[in-house]
N, C-alpha and C positions, 0 to 999 in steps of 0.2 A: 504492500499499500505506498503511495506517494502522498506527501500532503506538500498542497504550494504554501509557499511563504505568505502570499496574498491573502487567501483562504483562510490563515490562522488568524492577520492579523486584525481583517474583517471579523472573525469571531472572538476579538480576542475579549470584549469584555463577556462577552458569554462563557466565554473558558473562564473566568474571574466567578462569575456568578452561578456554575454549577456547581452543585452538590459535590465535596470532594468522596472518593471513594473512599479514602481512611486507613484504618490498620487493615480491614480485608483484602482490601488490596494490597496492601504492604507484607502482609503473610506470604502472599501466594508465592514470595523471593524469600524467605526466613531459614536462614540453618533452623535446622531441629534443638537444636542444644541452646538456642537463643535467651536469651532470659525477659522479664518484664521488668520495668522500671517499676520501684515501689514507691509510692508516696510518703514513705515515711523515711526514705533517703534523704537526708539535708547537706551529703556529700558533692551532690549534680551542678555540672558545669554547663554554661549554656552559648551556644554558638551557632551560626548561620552558614549555607549557602545556597548558592542559584546554581539550575539548570539554562543555561544560556544557551538559546537558540538563536541561529543567524544562517543567511542562504549562503552559498559555493554552486559557481552555477545555478541559479533557482532555486537551488536543492535546500532544506534545509537541515542544518547540521548541527550537534550540539558539542560540548566536548568536557574532556575530564580530563587529571592530571595522575601522574605517577610519582607519589609523596618521595622525596629525597630520602637518604637512608639520615642523612643529618637532620631531621625533625625529631623532635622528642614524641610525637603523639602519632600514630599510624601513617609509623615510617614505611615506606616501599610499597605501600599499598594502592589503591587506585582508587579516587572518589572526584566530588566535584571541587572547583573552586569556592575556599570560607575557612572558617577559622572562628575562633574564642570570641564571644562579646566581650569591649571594651566598654570602661565605666563612661566614655565621652561619648559612644554610640547611641545616639536617642531610641533605636528601633532596631528588631533584627534584622529591617530592610538595610537600613544604615550600612550594618555590621556585615551583610553579602555585598554589595555596593564596593565597601570599601576593601573586603580580602580579596576579592574581584581584581581590585585594581594591584592590589599588594602583590600578588600572586601570579598573576597572569599578564596583568598591564592595560588591563581594559580598559577607558576611559570613564567613568561615571555619566558626564554628560552621552554619551552614546548607547546607556542602556536604557531601556522601556520597561517598565513592571508588568508584567502580565497577569501573574496570581500566586497566591501560595500554597502550599503541598502539607500535609500533615505532620506534624513534630514526629522526631523519631529519636529513641532513644539508644545508647551505643554500648553497651554494657563492657565490651574492653577500656574504653576510658573513661565511663562515667559521664559524657554527654548526651545535653538532650541537644537534639538539632531543628533548626527549623528552617526548612528548603523552600526556596521561589521557583518560579519560571520567569524567566526574563531574556526581552531579543535584543538583538541589534538591526538595522538597516542594512549592514554587510557584513560582511567578513572583519572582525575586529584585526589591527595591527598588534598581533600576540607580543608580548616581551615576557620572558618568564624566568621569577626571580629563583638564580643557579642555587642556592640556600635552602628554598623549599620544595623545589619541583623540577624532578628529573628529563620530561618530557609530556607533551601536549599530546591528546590522545581526540582526534576529529572524528567524531561517527554522524553516519546518514541517518536519521530521524526517521526514515523509511523501515529501517535496520533495525532499528527499536521496538516499531509497530508492528513488525513481521515476525512468525511467532516461530521461524526458522534460528532465530538470535537466544533462544531458551534455550539451557539444556541444564545438565550437572556435572559436578567437577568433584576430586576429592579435594579437600582441605584441609589439614589437622587429621589425617586419617579419617576422616568424616565426609561422608558426599553431601553435598549443598548445591540448593539451587545458581545458577550464575546465567549470565547473559553475555554472551560470544561475541566480541566484536573483532571480526579481523584478527581471528588468535588470544585478542587480550580479554581476558576473562575477569569477571567483575561478581561480587559477590556480596553478599553481608549487609549493611546501611544500604550502600552508595545502590545496590541493586534494588531494594526494598523501594527507596524512595521513585528510581525508575520504574518500577512497576506500576505507582500510584500516578505518576506523570503518563506511562504509557496510558494506562483504564480511562484515565481524565481525556487525552488527547483525543483517544476512539470513539468518546461519547459527540465529540463535536462531527464524525463521520454522519 
């Protein structure tokens, strides 16, 4: 399935108004051993990420990053650009936009908000993450922060929407659901966020 850029932009208000698929969608790509966030957990940290949509030759893409082994949290893992909320951030959207600039060099004025997704708990790091979907009019001039990002992964949105990208793989000797994007296996919280984004965008069709 191919989603044209103009189609999504025309429906961008609708995308924000549609009730989010939520946890039921996320759980489609959740590992069996995944823990649930406890309301009594007083050591929670908070972060935000962005799934950024942009065109390459009229076809919508989004980007992921392979985090550097130099980073303290989630090193050498694939995820969205994003990070911890600072005290100076007025909202989680502000956090996501700031991190987008710091990690991959996308300018704030280029980015247009489309919608939020459901927050998600990451047991390994005790983070609650607030994900967003946003877009730019053209492919950004990416400038990677070499201290935090090893490389950028650009994925056609049509690959995410296709069932052929969904499979399983062994992680820590346990079989987990993954998205396979040209050999890059995405699992865990990032796959769960992508699962909700996938279901939400498919509702536009």
